[in-house]
C-alpha positions in Angstrom: -8.6 23.4 6.8 -8.5 21.7 3.3 -9.9 18.2 3.0 -8.0 15.5 1.2 -10.1 14.9 -1.9 -8.0 12.2 -3.6 -9.3 8.7 -2.8 -5.7 7.3 -3.2 -4.3 9.9 -0.7 -7.1 9.1 1.8 -6.5 5.4 1.6 -2.7 5.9 2.0 -3.2 8.2 5.0 -5.6 5.7 6.6 -3.1 2.9 6.0 -0.3 4.9 7.6 -2.3 6.0 10.6 -4.1 2.8 11.3 -1.2 1.2 13.3 -1.0 4.2 15.6 -4.7 4.3 16.2 -4.9 0.5 16.7 -2.1 0.4 19.3 -3.8 3.0 21.4 -7.1 1.0 21.6 -7.9 -0.7 24.8 -11.2 -2.5 24.7 -12.9 -2.2 28.1 -13.0 -5.4 30.0 -10.3 -7.3 28.2 -6.6 -6.8 28.8 -3.6 -8.5 27.1 -0.2 -9.2 28.6 1.4 -7.4 25.7 0.2 -5.9 22.4 3.5 -6.6 20.6 5.9 -9.5 20.8 9.2 -10.1 19.1 11.3 -13.2 18.4 14.6 -13.8 16.7 14.5 -17.2 14.9 17.4 -19.6 14.9 18.8 -20.9 11.7 16.7 -23.7 10.4 13.5 -22.9 12.4 10.4 -23.2 10.3 7.9 -21.6 12.7 7.7 -18.9 15.3 5.1 -19.4 18.0 3.7 -16.6 20.2 1.4 -16.7 23.2 -0.8 -13.7 24.0 -2.5 -13.9 27.4 -6.0 -12.3 27.6 -7.7 -11.5 30.9 -11.3 -10.5 31.4 -11.1 -7.7 33.9 -14.8 -6.8 33.6 -17.8 -8.1 35.6 -19.4 -9.8 32.6 -18.4 -12.6 30.2 -16.4 -11.5 27.1 -16.4 -13.6 23.9 -13.5 -13.5 21.4 -15.6 -13.9 18.3 -13.0 -13.8 15.5 -9.4 -13.2 14.6 -7.9 -12.3 11.2 -4.2 -12.0 10.3 -2.3 -9.8 7.9 -0.9 -12.8 5.9 -1.7 -16.4 5.1 1.6 -17.4 6.8 0.2 -16.3 10.2 -2.4 -18.3 12.0 -4.1 -17.3 15.3 -5.7 -20.2 17.2 -8.4 -20.0 19.9 -8.1 -22.4 22.8 -11.7 -23.5 22.2 -14.8 -22.4 20.3 -16.7 -20.5 21.4 -14.0 -18.7 23.3 -15.7 -17.0 26.2 -13.8 -15.6 29.2 -15.7 -15.4 32.5 -15.1 -12.4 34.7 -11.6 -12.6 36.1 -10.6 -15.5 33.8 -7.4 -15.7 31.8 -6.6 -17.7 28.7 -4.1 -17.7 25.8 -4.3 -16.9 22.1 -1.6 -18.8 20.2 -0.2 -17.2 17.0 2.0 -19.2 14.6 4.1 -17.6 11.9 5.4 -19.8 9.1 9.1 -19.0 8.4 9.9 -21.2 5.4 11.1 -19.1 2.4 11.2 -16.0 4.5 14.3 -13.9 5.4 15.0 -10.7 7.3 12.5 -8.8 9.5 8.8 -9.7 9.4 5.9 -7.8 11.1 2.5 -9.4 11.2 -0.7 -8.2 12.7 -3.6 -10.1 14.3 -7.0 -8.4 14.5 -9.1 -9.7 17.4 -12.8 -9.1 17.5 -14.6 -9.4 20.8 -18.0 -8.6 22.3 -16.3 -5.5 24.1 -14.4 -4.2 21.1 -11.5 -4.8 18.8 -7.8 -5.2 19.4 -4.8 -5.2 17.1 -1.9 -7.4 18.2 1.6 -7.3 16.5 4.3 -9.9 16.1 7.8 -9.2 14.9 10.2 -12.0 13.8 13.8 -11.6 12.7 14.6 -14.6 10.4 18.3 -15.3 9.6 19.5 -16.3 6.2 20.0 -20.0 5.6 23.6 -21.3 5.8 25.4 -20.7 2.6 25.9 -23.7 0.3 28.9 -23.7 -1.9 29.3 -25.9 -4.9 32.9 -26.9 -5.6 33.9 -28.4 -8.9 36.6 -31.1 -8.3 38.9 -31.7 -11.2 37.0 -34.9 -11.9 33.9 -32.8 -12.8 31.9 -34.0 -9.8 29.9 -31.3 -7.8 30.3 -31.4 -4.1 28.0 -29.4 -1.8 29.7 -27.9 1.3 28.0 -25.9 4.0 29.9 -22.8 4.9 
């Protein structure tokens, strides 16, 4: 088998395979209600909010130590700091995606570090285009804005 020698090709291959590997991870002791969530925004909405429920299914406490997101428009919020789940406990990670100036399909990732491993969560948002604004020139030369 021939190894990939180009650093660029290695990086591209890692980037393409990372989502597949991350989706199959299941840190022992911590389970999530879902690893991916989707939402279709309504016209005019400025934010999409997702709730990921985490449950500690182990016999020892689990601490969620850090989260990072794939974009500055996405924020993951702990319910408290430090966020430690006792055995059998459940709690919610809130993820907010800013929708202003965004159109079409968005996919964002949330990387969660815990004392029992890492997990990658995904959110998908479909953002509609804004209502069309037409400018009409009346014979008097005044511009009138009309929503279509």
